[in-house]
N, C-alpha and C positions, 0 to 999 in steps of 0.2 A: 238475835241480831234484829235491828230495826233501822229504818231510815237509810236504806242502802242506796247510794247514788253512784253512777258511773260518770266520770268526767272524761271526755274524749276530744281528740283533735287529730287532724292530719299533721304529720311531722312538718315543722317549719311554720305552722300557724301560731299566732301569738295568743290565741284564746281557746280555752276549753269550753265545750258545750256540756251542760249537765243533763243527764237522763236518769230519771227514777228507775229503779229496778224492781221487778215483781219477784216475790218469793214463793216457794212451795216447800212445805214441810214434808219430807219423805218418811221420816220416822223420828223417834225421840232424840236421835243424835245427828240427824242429817237435814240440812236446809240447803236448797239451791236458790240462786238468785240469777235473774236473766234481764238483760237490757237489749232491746231491739233497736239497732242504730239504723238511720236512713241509709239508702244506697249512696255510695260515693261516686263522683263523676268518673266515667271510663278513663279519662286522661289523668286521673289522680296518680301520683307517684309517691314513693316512700312509704314508711310504715304508719300505722295508726298508733297514737300514744294515748294511754289512759291511766287513770288512777281511780281508786274506789274510796269512798268514805262511808262510815256506818257507825251505829251505836251498838255496843255489846255490853249487856248488863248495865245499861245507862251511861257507859263511858264512851266518848268519841274516839274512833280509831281511823287509820288510813292504811291502805295497801297501795304502795307507790305514793307519789306526791307530785304536785305541780312542777317542782324543780327536778324530780327524778322519776318520771313516769315509766310505766311498763310499755314496751314497744312490741308490736305485732306486725309482721309484713303483710302488705296487701297481696292478694293472689291475682 
């Protein structure tokens, strides 16, 4: 996997923000990817929505999409 990018927004926002992800190879079969998002305002409500895009063996892929993002509640 290469060129891994997390696109995120607060639910209700019209625009996603792109954040490059850093990768760590744990072993021959395991790769982790991490994106550090900035702090959200204390008054932020609703979930964070995101999708990922990346290349795998030179082929472009997505997990989630701009029209069907993955949703995670804020705590």
